Backbone as JSON, one array per atom type, in Angstrom:
{
  "sequence": "XXXXXXXXXXXXXXXXXXXXXXXXXXXXXXXXXXXXXXXXXXXXXXXXXXXXXXXXXXXXXXXXXXXXXXXXXXXXXXXXXXXXXXXXXXXXXXXXXXXXXXXXXXXXXXXXXXXXXXXXXXXXXXXXXXXXXXXXXXXXXXXXXXXXXXXXXXXXXXXXXXXX",
  "N": [[20.66, -31.15, -47.61], [23.49, -29.3, -47.02], [25.08, -27.22, -44.61], [27.17, -24.45, -43.79], [29.44, -24.54, -41.08], [29.09, -22.98, -37.85], [31.52, -22.15, -37.01], [32.75, -21.29, -39.23], [32.6, -18.8, -41.83], [29.86, -17.07, -41.08], [28.63, -14.78, -41.71], [27.84, -14.64, -44.32], [25.43, -15.89, -44.34], [23.67, -14.18, -43.19], [20.92, -12.18, -43.3], [19.44, -9.07, -44.08], [16.4, -7.81, -44.39], [14.36, -5.43, -45.8], [11.22, -4.24, -44.88], [8.19, -2.92, -46.09], [5.83, -2.65, -44.75], [3.26, -4.26, -42.82], [3.37, -7.81, -42.4], [4.24, -11.28, -42.77], [6.65, -13.71, -41.8], [8.06, -16.68, -43.05], [9.81, -19.54, -42.27], [11.82, -22.43, -43.13], [10.76, -24.23, -41.38], [8.14, -23.8, -41.43], [6.9, -22.01, -39.69], [4.72, -19.46, -38.68], [4.93, -15.98, -38.32], [3.71, -13.18, -36.76], [3.87, -9.8, -37.68], [4.31, -6.4, -36.74], [2.09, -4.87, -34.85], [-1.12, -6.06, -33.58], [-1.89, -9.6, -33.73], [-3.15, -11.15, -36.75], [-6.56, -12.21, -37.48], [-6.48, -15.0, -37.72], [-4.47, -15.82, -36.03], [-2.7, -17.78, -33.62], [-1.77, -19.67, -30.66], [0.51, -20.97, -31.5], [1.67, -19.25, -33.23], [3.89, -17.09, -32.96], [4.74, -13.65, -32.02], [6.93, -11.45, -33.75], [9.87, -10.44, -32.26], [10.75, -7.11, -31.17], [13.58, -5.0, -31.26], [15.81, -2.52, -30.1], [18.47, -2.68, -29.99], [21.85, -2.5, -31.14], [23.45, -3.92, -34.05], [26.07, -5.8, -35.42], [26.97, -6.72, -38.59], [28.61, -9.28, -38.9], [28.89, -11.98, -38.87], [29.03, -13.19, -36.43], [27.13, -14.25, -33.78], [26.84, -12.77, -31.34], [25.82, -10.36, -30.53], [23.6, -8.27, -28.6], [21.07, -8.06, -29.73], [20.51, -10.52, -30.95], [20.05, -12.16, -28.81], [17.55, -11.44, -28.08], [16.01, -12.3, -30.12], [13.54, -14.2, -31.97], [13.83, -17.62, -32.0], [14.04, -20.14, -34.33], [13.88, -23.49, -34.99], [15.02, -25.12, -37.79], [13.71, -27.7, -39.2], [13.15, -29.12, -41.45], [14.08, -30.32, -44.61], [14.11, -29.12, -47.89], [15.36, -29.46, -50.29], [18.05, -31.4, -51.37], [16.18, -33.3, -50.63], [12.62, -33.84, -50.34], [10.78, -32.17, -48.32], [11.76, -33.57, -46.03], [13.13, -34.8, -42.9], [15.58, -32.58, -41.64], [19.03, -33.11, -42.13], [21.04, -31.73, -40.89], [21.73, -29.67, -38.12], [20.07, -26.67, -37.84], [19.36, -23.3, -37.13], [17.22, -20.47, -37.19], [17.32, -17.01, -36.54], [15.18, -14.46, -35.77], [14.33, -11.06, -35.8], [13.09, -7.72, -35.43], [13.85, -4.26, -36.05], [12.34, -1.98, -36.25], [12.79, -0.79, -38.7], [13.91, -2.76, -40.21], [13.75, -6.23, -41.0], [15.58, -8.56, -39.45], [17.5, -11.37, -40.04], [19.21, -14.18, -39.06], [21.17, -17.06, -39.62], [22.16, -20.03, -38.06], [23.93, -22.54, -38.93], [24.88, -25.75, -38.52], [27.33, -27.97, -39.55], [28.62, -31.15, -39.59], [30.55, -31.9, -41.38], [32.18, -29.69, -42.72], [33.85, -29.39, -44.92], [32.53, -30.6, -46.99], [30.63, -28.91, -47.91], [28.73, -27.38, -50.43], [29.47, -24.67, -52.24], [29.99, -21.82, -54.2], [31.69, -18.91, -55.41], [29.9, -16.78, -57.36], [27.82, -15.2, -59.89], [25.14, -13.08, -58.78], [21.97, -14.53, -58.0], [22.51, -17.0, -59.13], [23.21, -19.24, -57.72], [21.71, -21.45, -57.04], [22.27, -24.15, -57.17], [24.0, -24.6, -55.17], [24.63, -25.18, -51.62], [22.37, -23.61, -49.44], [20.64, -21.16, -47.41], [17.52, -19.63, -46.45], [14.63, -17.44, -46.63], [11.08, -17.03, -46.93], [8.92, -14.44, -47.56], [5.68, -13.68, -46.9], [4.06, -11.18, -47.59], [1.48, -10.33, -48.09], [-0.08, -12.02, -46.66], [-1.62, -14.07, -47.67], [-0.88, -16.6, -48.34], [-0.24, -17.19, -50.95], [1.37, -15.54, -52.51], [4.77, -14.71, -52.49], [7.88, -13.3, -51.37], [11.11, -14.31, -51.93], [14.18, -14.89, -50.34], [17.49, -15.83, -50.43], [20.72, -17.15, -49.5], [24.02, -18.25, -50.13], [26.73, -20.09, -48.46], [28.95, -18.49, -49.03], [28.07, -15.96, -49.39], [26.7, -15.31, -51.72], [23.9, -13.92, -53.09], [20.43, -14.61, -53.59], [17.3, -13.95, -54.99], [13.78, -13.93, -55.49], [10.37, -13.88, -56.69], [7.37, -15.49, -55.73], [4.45, -16.83, -57.05], [1.6, -18.33, -56.44]],
  "CA": [[21.28, -29.85, -47.79], [24.54, -29.1, -46.04], [25.31, -25.82, -44.32], [28.47, -24.09, -43.23], [29.52, -24.57, -39.62], [29.15, -21.66, -37.22], [32.93, -21.8, -36.86], [33.17, -20.7, -40.5], [32.04, -17.48, -42.09], [28.41, -17.09, -41.02], [28.11, -13.5, -42.2], [27.21, -14.86, -45.62], [24.08, -16.38, -44.12], [22.94, -13.18, -42.43], [20.16, -11.38, -44.25], [18.66, -7.95, -43.57], [15.35, -7.59, -45.38], [13.57, -4.25, -45.47], [9.8, -4.43, -45.11], [7.48, -1.67, -46.23], [4.6, -2.65, -43.98], [3.09, -5.47, -42.04], [3.43, -9.05, -43.15], [4.68, -12.36, -41.92], [7.81, -14.41, -42.32], [7.97, -18.13, -42.92], [11.08, -20.23, -42.44], [11.62, -23.79, -43.61], [9.99, -25.01, -40.42], [6.76, -23.4, -41.69], [6.34, -21.26, -38.58], [4.21, -18.16, -39.06], [5.25, -14.95, -37.36], [2.97, -11.94, -36.99], [4.74, -8.62, -37.61], [3.65, -5.09, -36.65], [0.77, -4.77, -34.27], [-1.78, -7.27, -33.08], [-1.91, -10.69, -34.7], [-4.36, -11.21, -37.55], [-7.64, -13.02, -36.92], [-6.17, -16.42, -37.69], [-3.33, -16.07, -35.17], [-2.93, -18.77, -32.57], [-0.66, -19.78, -29.72], [1.71, -21.45, -32.18], [2.08, -18.2, -34.15], [4.45, -16.05, -32.1], [5.04, -12.34, -32.58], [8.33, -11.18, -34.01], [10.36, -9.49, -31.26], [11.33, -5.83, -31.56], [14.76, -4.65, -30.49], [16.52, -1.29, -30.45], [19.89, -2.96, -29.84], [22.62, -2.41, -32.38], [23.91, -5.21, -34.55], [27.19, -5.79, -36.37], [26.82, -7.79, -39.57], [29.97, -9.8, -38.93], [28.89, -13.44, -38.84], [29.1, -13.67, -35.06], [25.81, -14.01, -33.19], [27.02, -12.43, -29.94], [25.2, -9.07, -30.24], [22.43, -8.35, -27.73], [19.86, -8.18, -30.53], [20.24, -11.93, -31.24], [19.54, -12.77, -27.59], [16.13, -11.07, -28.02], [15.37, -12.79, -31.34], [12.77, -15.43, -32.02], [14.69, -18.68, -32.52], [13.24, -21.16, -35.03], [14.63, -24.65, -35.45], [14.64, -25.49, -39.15], [13.74, -29.15, -39.08], [12.73, -29.72, -42.71], [14.89, -30.09, -45.8], [13.26, -29.09, -49.09], [16.15, -29.84, -51.45], [17.52, -32.28, -52.39], [15.01, -34.04, -50.14], [11.34, -33.14, -50.49], [10.14, -32.09, -47.02], [12.25, -34.65, -45.18], [13.84, -34.25, -41.74], [16.88, -31.97, -41.98], [20.14, -33.9, -41.6], [21.98, -30.81, -40.25], [21.07, -28.77, -37.17], [20.06, -25.29, -38.31], [18.41, -22.42, -36.44], [17.07, -19.11, -37.71], [17.06, -16.0, -35.53], [14.41, -13.39, -36.41], [14.05, -9.9, -34.95], [12.95, -6.48, -36.23], [14.31, -3.07, -35.33], [11.51, -0.85, -36.64], [13.03, -0.49, -40.11], [14.39, -3.94, -40.91], [13.61, -7.59, -40.5], [16.92, -9.12, -39.41], [17.46, -12.82, -39.98], [20.52, -14.83, -39.05], [21.09, -18.52, -39.62], [23.25, -20.76, -37.45], [23.85, -23.85, -39.57], [25.98, -26.62, -38.08], [27.6, -29.1, -40.43], [29.75, -31.91, -39.06], [31.53, -32.05, -42.45], [32.19, -28.41, -43.44], [34.57, -29.5, -46.2], [31.62, -31.15, -48.0], [29.65, -27.89, -48.26], [28.78, -26.95, -51.84], [29.28, -23.24, -52.39], [30.94, -21.2, -55.11], [31.48, -17.5, -55.7], [29.32, -16.66, -58.7], [26.93, -14.06, -60.03], [23.89, -13.06, -58.02], [20.84, -15.32, -58.51], [22.93, -18.18, -59.89], [23.8, -20.2, -56.78], [20.68, -22.36, -56.58], [22.8, -25.51, -57.07], [24.84, -24.64, -53.97], [23.92, -25.25, -50.35], [21.95, -22.26, -49.08], [19.54, -20.96, -46.46], [16.72, -18.51, -46.89], [13.33, -17.15, -46.04], [10.02, -16.59, -47.83], [8.1, -13.42, -46.9], [4.32, -13.6, -47.43], [3.66, -9.85, -47.11], [0.03, -10.15, -48.23], [-0.74, -12.92, -45.72], [-2.62, -14.89, -48.38], [-0.27, -17.9, -48.62], [-0.2, -17.39, -52.4], [2.43, -14.76, -53.12], [5.85, -14.53, -51.54], [9.19, -12.82, -51.78], [12.06, -15.29, -51.44], [15.55, -14.39, -50.2], [18.38, -16.92, -50.09], [22.14, -16.83, -49.55], [24.87, -19.43, -49.95], [27.71, -19.83, -47.4], [29.95, -17.5, -49.42], [27.43, -14.66, -49.49], [26.02, -15.07, -52.99], [22.48, -13.69, -52.79], [19.43, -15.01, -54.59], [15.95, -13.53, -54.62], [12.75, -14.1, -56.52], [9.02, -13.83, -56.16], [6.61, -16.72, -55.96], [3.03, -16.55, -57.21], [0.85, -19.58, -56.58]],
  "C": [[22.3, -29.66, -46.68], [24.75, -27.61, -45.84], [26.66, -25.63, -43.67], [28.39, -24.09, -41.71], [29.57, -23.15, -39.08], [30.59, -21.22, -37.03], [33.47, -21.17, -38.14], [32.45, -19.36, -40.7], [30.52, -17.55, -42.14], [27.82, -15.79, -41.54], [27.41, -13.67, -43.53], [25.76, -15.29, -45.46], [23.26, -15.42, -43.27], [22.23, -12.27, -43.41], [19.44, -10.26, -43.52], [17.66, -7.58, -44.65], [14.52, -6.4, -44.93], [12.11, -4.49, -45.83], [9.12, -3.07, -45.17], [6.2, -1.61, -45.42], [4.49, -3.92, -43.19], [3.11, -6.68, -42.96], [3.77, -10.17, -42.22], [5.85, -13.06, -42.59], [7.6, -15.9, -42.12], [9.35, -18.72, -43.17], [10.79, -21.65, -42.88], [10.83, -24.64, -42.63], [8.51, -24.69, -40.53], [6.11, -22.72, -40.5], [5.87, -19.91, -39.11], [4.5, -17.17, -37.95], [4.46, -13.71, -37.72], [3.91, -10.76, -36.77], [3.88, -7.38, -37.55], [2.24, -5.18, -36.1], [0.18, -6.09, -33.84], [-1.81, -8.35, -34.15], [-3.19, -10.66, -35.51], [-5.36, -12.19, -36.94], [-7.28, -14.49, -36.81], [-4.95, -16.75, -36.84], [-3.7, -17.09, -34.1], [-1.71, -18.81, -31.66], [0.62, -20.24, -30.39], [2.2, -20.46, -33.24], [2.63, -17.02, -33.34], [4.64, -14.72, -32.82], [6.54, -12.2, -32.75], [8.81, -10.15, -32.98], [10.92, -8.22, -31.88], [12.54, -5.57, -30.69], [15.35, -3.35, -31.02], [18.03, -1.48, -30.33], [20.6, -2.87, -31.18], [23.1, -3.8, -32.79], [25.07, -4.96, -35.52], [26.99, -6.98, -37.3], [28.22, -8.37, -39.8], [30.03, -11.33, -38.86], [28.99, -14.03, -37.45], [27.8, -13.29, -34.37], [25.93, -13.68, -31.7], [26.45, -11.06, -29.58], [23.94, -9.27, -29.41], [21.14, -8.58, -28.52], [19.5, -9.66, -30.79], [19.74, -12.67, -30.01], [18.04, -12.49, -27.42], [15.33, -11.67, -29.17], [14.51, -14.02, -31.09], [13.66, -16.48, -32.66], [13.79, -19.78, -33.08], [14.17, -22.29, -35.46], [14.12, -25.03, -36.83], [14.8, -27.0, -39.27], [13.39, -29.88, -40.37], [13.71, -29.34, -43.81], [13.96, -30.11, -47.0], [14.02, -29.45, -50.36], [17.52, -30.28, -50.97], [16.35, -33.14, -51.93], [13.76, -33.22, -50.3], [10.6, -33.2, -49.16], [10.46, -33.29, -46.15], [12.95, -34.03, -43.97], [15.24, -33.75, -42.13], [18.01, -32.78, -41.35], [21.16, -33.05, -40.82], [21.21, -29.88, -39.33], [21.21, -27.32, -37.64], [19.0, -24.51, -37.55], [18.4, -21.07, -37.15], [16.74, -18.2, -36.53], [16.37, -14.85, -36.24], [14.11, -12.29, -35.4], [13.87, -8.7, -35.87], [13.36, -5.31, -35.38], [13.52, -1.82, -35.69], [11.66, -0.49, -38.1], [13.39, -1.75, -40.91], [13.94, -5.21, -40.21], [15.01, -8.18, -40.59], [16.82, -10.62, -39.2], [18.89, -13.33, -40.01], [20.29, -16.33, -39.01], [22.34, -19.07, -38.94], [23.13, -22.18, -37.95], [25.09, -24.66, -39.2], [26.14, -27.78, -39.04], [28.8, -29.86, -39.88], [30.85, -32.14, -40.1], [31.61, -30.75, -43.27], [32.93, -28.46, -44.77], [33.69, -30.02, -47.32], [30.56, -30.13, -48.44], [29.84, -27.47, -49.71], [28.48, -25.46, -51.91], [30.38, -22.67, -53.26], [30.64, -19.72, -55.22], [31.01, -17.42, -57.15], [28.41, -15.45, -58.73], [25.69, -14.22, -59.15], [22.83, -13.87, -58.75], [21.27, -16.54, -59.31], [23.54, -19.25, -59.0], [22.79, -21.23, -56.29], [21.12, -23.83, -56.57], [23.73, -25.68, -55.88], [23.99, -24.99, -52.76], [23.55, -23.82, -49.98], [20.86, -22.3, -48.02], [18.74, -19.77, -46.96], [15.4, -18.41, -46.18], [12.36, -16.74, -47.14], [9.14, -15.64, -47.04], [6.75, -13.37, -47.62], [3.72, -12.29, -46.94], [2.18, -9.57, -47.26], [-0.74, -11.05, -47.26], [-1.75, -13.83, -46.37], [-2.12, -16.29, -48.73], [-0.25, -18.23, -50.12], [0.98, -16.69, -53.05], [3.53, -14.55, -52.09], [7.1, -13.98, -52.18], [10.21, -13.75, -51.14], [13.47, -14.69, -51.45], [16.42, -15.54, -49.71], [19.83, -16.43, -50.18], [22.93, -18.12, -49.36], [25.93, -19.11, -48.9], [28.79, -18.81, -47.75], [29.35, -16.12, -49.66], [26.77, -14.36, -50.82], [24.52, -15.03, -52.71], [21.6, -14.12, -53.96], [18.09, -14.49, -54.09], [15.02, -13.73, -55.8], [11.4, -13.93, -55.88], [8.31, -15.1, -56.58], [5.14, -16.35, -56.04], [2.3, -17.86, -57.46], [-0.54, -19.28, -57.12]]
}
C-alpha cells in the first residue's frame, strides 16, 4: 500500500471521529488504546492511554499544531492490502489524541514515489481500490464489532461497520 508523502496534501488523511462514550481505537499496528477513565481490567503496560489535549487544531494537513505534539504516536508497521499482514513498505505513523468531544487522528505517510500513489476523486465509500489509511474503533471492547473509517490521499471518505 502506498501513501502520499507528507510534502503533499495530508489534510485528506486527517480524520476527526466523534465518540459517544468510552471505547478503544485500533490502528493497523494492532495497538490498543484505553479511552476515558481508568483502563479496563485487561489493560497492560503495552496498552497506553489516549492523551487528552485542550489545544486547538487546524485541519490543514500540517502537523505543527501543539495538539499533535501531545498525541500518542503509533508506527503502522503492518500492511493489510494488497499484502496480508506483511511488513509495511512505506513509513507511516498515526497520531491519536482526544479533546473531550472528538477523537482526532492524523496520519503521516511517507512515500518515496508519490507519483505512484493510487488515488482518485470519486463518490464516498467507493475508493477501496485506492491507497488509503484508516482506523477501526471497537467501542464495545469485545473485539467483535467495529466502526471503520478510512480516507484516501485526496480526501475521499469511506466508512463501514464490521461484525465478526
